[in-house]
C-alpha positions as CSV (number, residue, x, y, z in Angstrom):
1,X,-8.3,-3.3,4.3
2,X,-6.2,-1.3,1.8
3,X,-2.6,-0.5,2.9
4,X,-1.6,3.0,2.2
5,X,0.3,4.2,5.2
6,X,0.9,1.0,7.2
7,X,-0.4,2.7,10.4
8,X,-3.4,1.8,12.6
9,X,-4.3,4.0,15.5
10,X,-5.1,2.2,18.8
11,X,-7.6,4.7,20.2
12,X,-7.7,3.6,23.9
13,X,-9.3,6.8,25.3
14,X,-12.6,6.9,27.1
15,X,-14.0,10.4,26.3
16,X,-16.2,10.8,23.2
17,X,-15.1,14.3,22.3
18,X,-11.4,13.4,22.7
19,X,-11.9,10.3,20.6
20,X,-13.5,12.4,17.7
21,X,-10.9,15.2,17.9
22,X,-8.0,12.7,17.8
23,X,-9.5,10.7,15.0
24,X,-10.1,13.8,12.9
25,X,-6.6,15.0,13.3
26,X,-4.8,11.8,12.3
27,X,-7.3,10.7,9.7
28,X,-5.0,11.4,6.8
29,X,-2.2,9.3,8.3
30,X,-3.9,6.1,9.3
31,X,-5.4,3.2,7.5
32,X,-7.7,2.3,10.3
33,X,-8.7,3.2,13.8
34,X,-8.7,0.3,16.4
35,X,-11.1,0.8,19.3
36,X,-11.7,-1.5,22.3
37,X,-13.9,-2.0,25.3
38,X,-12.6,1.1,27.2
39,X,-14.0,3.5,24.6
40,X,-17.1,1.6,23.6
41,X,-18.1,0.9,27.4
42,X,-17.8,4.5,28.2
43,X,-19.5,6.0,25.1
44,X,-21.7,3.4,23.6
45,X,-21.7,1.3,20.4
46,X,-22.6,4.3,18.2
47,X,-19.0,5.5,18.8
48,X,-18.1,3.0,16.1
49,X,-20.2,4.6,13.4
50,X,-19.2,8.1,14.5
51,X,-15.5,7.3,14.1
52,X,-16.0,5.4,10.9
53,X,-16.3,8.8,9.1
54,X,-12.6,9.2,9.6
55,X,-11.2,5.7,8.9
56,X,-12.2,2.1,8.8
57,X,-12.9,0.8,12.3
58,X,-11.3,-2.4,13.8
59,X,-13.2,-3.5,16.9
60,X,-10.6,-5.0,19.3
61,X,-13.0,-7.0,21.4
62,X,-10.8,-10.1,21.4
63,X,-13.8,-12.2,21.0
64,X,-13.4,-15.6,22.8
65,X,-16.4,-17.8,23.1
66,X,-18.3,-20.7,21.7
67,X,-19.1,-20.5,17.9
68,X,-22.7,-19.3,18.3
69,X,-21.7,-16.6,20.7
70,X,-18.8,-15.6,18.5
71,X,-21.2,-15.3,15.6
72,X,-23.7,-13.2,17.6
73,X,-21.0,-10.8,18.9
74,X,-19.5,-10.2,15.5
75,X,-22.9,-9.7,14.0
76,X,-23.7,-6.8,16.3
77,X,-20.3,-5.3,15.9
78,X,-20.5,-5.4,12.1
79,X,-24.1,-4.0,12.3
80,X,-22.7,-1.0,14.3
81,X,-20.4,-0.1,11.5
82,X,-17.1,-1.9,12.3
83,X,-15.1,-3.0,9.3
84,X,-13.1,-5.7,11.2
85,X,-13.2,-7.6,14.6
86,X,-10.2,-9.0,16.5
87,X,-10.9,-12.5,17.9
88,X,-8.9,-14.8,20.0
89,X,-7.8,-18.1,18.5
90,X,-7.3,-20.2,21.6
91,X,-11.0,-21.1,21.7
92,X,-10.4,-23.3,18.7
93,X,-11.1,-23.9,15.1
94,X,-15.0,-24.0,15.3
95,X,-15.2,-20.7,17.2
96,X,-12.9,-19.0,14.7
97,X,-14.6,-20.4,11.7
98,X,-18.0,-19.2,12.9
99,X,-16.6,-15.6,13.0
100,X,-14.9,-15.9,9.7
101,X,-17.9,-17.3,8.0
102,X,-20.0,-14.4,9.1
103,X,-17.3,-11.9,8.2
104,X,-17.2,-13.2,4.6
105,X,-20.9,-13.0,4.3
106,X,-20.8,-9.4,5.4
107,X,-17.6,-8.5,3.4
108,X,-15.8,-7.8,6.6
109,X,-12.6,-8.8,8.1
110,X,-11.4,-11.1,11.1
111,X,-8.0,-10.7,12.7
112,X,-6.9,-13.6,14.9
113,X,-4.6,-13.0,17.9
114,X,-1.7,-15.3,17.8
115,X,0.1,-13.8,20.8
116,X,0.0,-10.4,22.5
117,X,2.7,-7.7,22.9
118,X,3.0,-7.6,26.7
119,X,5.5,-9.6,28.7
120,X,2.9,-11.9,30.2
121,X,2.2,-13.2,26.8
122,X,5.4,-15.2,27.2
123,X,3.8,-17.2,30.1
124,X,1.3,-19.2,27.9
125,X,0.5,-17.6,24.6
126,X,3.8,-17.9,22.8
127,X,3.7,-21.7,23.1
128,X,0.5,-21.9,21.1
129,X,1.0,-18.9,18.8
130,X,2.3,-20.7,15.8
131,X,-0.6,-23.3,16.0
132,X,-3.1,-20.5,16.2
133,X,-1.4,-18.8,13.1
134,X,-1.8,-22.1,11.1
135,X,-5.4,-22.3,12.2
136,X,-6.1,-18.7,11.1
137,X,-4.5,-19.5,7.7
138,X,-6.7,-22.7,7.3
139,X,-9.8,-20.8,8.3
140,X,-9.0,-18.2,5.7
141,X,-9.2,-15.3,8.2
142,X,-8.2,-11.9,6.9
143,X,-5.1,-11.8,9.0
144,X,-3.5,-12.2,12.4
145,X,-2.2,-10.1,15.4
146,X,1.4,-10.5,16.2
147,X,3.7,-8.5,18.6
148,X,5.8,-5.6,17.4
149,X,7.7,-6.0,20.7
150,X,9.1,-9.3,19.4
151,X,9.8,-8.9,15.6
152,X,11.4,-12.3,15.5
153,X,8.0,-13.8,16.4
154,X,6.4,-11.8,13.5
155,X,8.9,-13.3,11.1
156,X,8.0,-16.8,12.3
157,X,4.4,-16.2,12.0
158,X,4.9,-14.8,8.5
159,X,6.6,-18.1,7.4
160,X,3.5,-20.0,8.7
161,X,0.7,-17.9,7.1
162,X,2.5,-17.0,3.9
163,X,1.4,-13.9,2.0
164,X,-2.4,-14.6,1.9
165,X,-3.0,-13.2,5.4
166,X,-2.1,-9.8,6.7
167,X,-0.3,-9.2,10.0
168,X,-1.3,-6.3,12.1
169,X,1.2,-5.6,14.9
170,X,0.7,-3.8,18.2
171,X,3.4,-2.7,20.7
172,X,5.1,0.2,18.8
173,X,5.8,3.3,20.9
174,X,5.0,3.0,24.7
175,X,5.7,-0.7,24.7
176,X,9.1,-0.3,23.1
177,X,8.4,-1.8,19.6
178,X,10.0,-0.3,16.5
179,X,7.8,0.4,13.5
180,X,10.5,0.0,10.9
181,X,11.8,-3.3,12.6
182,X,8.4,-5.0,12.6
183,X,7.6,-4.0,9.1
184,X,10.9,-5.4,7.9
185,X,10.0,-8.6,9.9
186,X,6.9,-9.1,7.9
187,X,4.1,-7.0,9.4
188,X,1.7,-5.2,7.0
189,X,0.6,-2.7,9.6
190,X,1.8,-1.4,12.9
191,X,-0.7,-0.5,15.7
192,X,0.2,2.5,17.7
193,X,-1.7,4.0,20.6
194,X,-0.3,6.2,23.4
195,X,2.6,7.5,21.3
196,X,0.0,9.1,19.1
197,X,-3.0,10.0,21.2
198,X,-1.1,11.2,24.1
199,X,1.3,13.3,21.9
200,X,1.0,17.1,22.2
201,X,0.4,16.9,18.3
202,X,-1.1,13.6,17.4
203,X,-1.1,14.3,13.7
204,X,2.6,15.1,13.8
205,X,3.3,12.0,15.8
206,X,1.3,9.9,13.3
207,X,3.1,11.5,10.3
208,X,6.5,10.8,11.9
209,X,5.7,7.2,12.1
210,X,4.3,7.0,8.5
211,X,7.6,8.7,7.3
212,X,9.7,6.2,9.2
213,X,8.0,3.3,7.5
214,X,7.8,4.7,3.9
215,X,10.8,2.9,2.5
216,X,9.5,-0.4,3.8
217,X,5.9,-0.2,2.8
């Protein structure tokens, strides 16, 4: 994925028309659109190809299964038109490697969750986040997901993965993370949802974030 603006839209709406309208409005300000189960379950898998007209699509399905099932899921998602899939790392190296192998065959990307941005991630995920980051680097994934709500963790994960992998970072806006802070900490992209799609003017909200990050990109 090419970095131009450093912004990824997390499009967690459930209405097809709304999803298309927002995507069209912000297309010039985002490098990708991240969609998850809420939108796909309510509209169907064809939503992926429809939105791909506006920006590359990251399917945030947090795939977490045995190697063969991971491969089958990613296969269907790539077939539907997604450019990347987010997978969990806690299922282990073989499950991750199956997803990465398929992605490389399809010239697509896999992003691995190290830890999530909500407070509950501190219960269990943070303790294994650095190990997952190392595993993602060893597997040659495209990148990892690290929390914008905790820039110090992004900095630690950057030390582990070096510069060969990208960091995409959710939690800016409604969850309290700062776009400029997490970019300075080592993230390549920030992922923003409600602060954009619930804004009165989504395009203006996206532009404001892009302008905020310009000097750090």
